[in-house]
C-alpha positions, 0 to 999 in steps of 0.5 A: 176781795180774794184771799192770798194763797198763803191765807188759803193754805193756812185755812186748809192747815187749820181745817186739817188740824181741826179734823185730826183733833175731832177724830182723836176726840172721837177715838177717846170718847169711844175708848171711854165708852168701851171701858165704861161698858166693860166695867158695867158688865164685869162689875159684880151686882149687889142686890143689897145696894141702897136705892134712892128712888 
């Protein structure tokens, strides 16, 4: 059974929206990772921090 043209267009639109959402999520993840690394680099190191090994 063949899909109608409207169904195909809807499917294409859904795929496009999903691709944009994934792209935006990757951008957000990348920005969070950059901020975490920047914080780790600029955070003062305290040798007296209690360790729980």
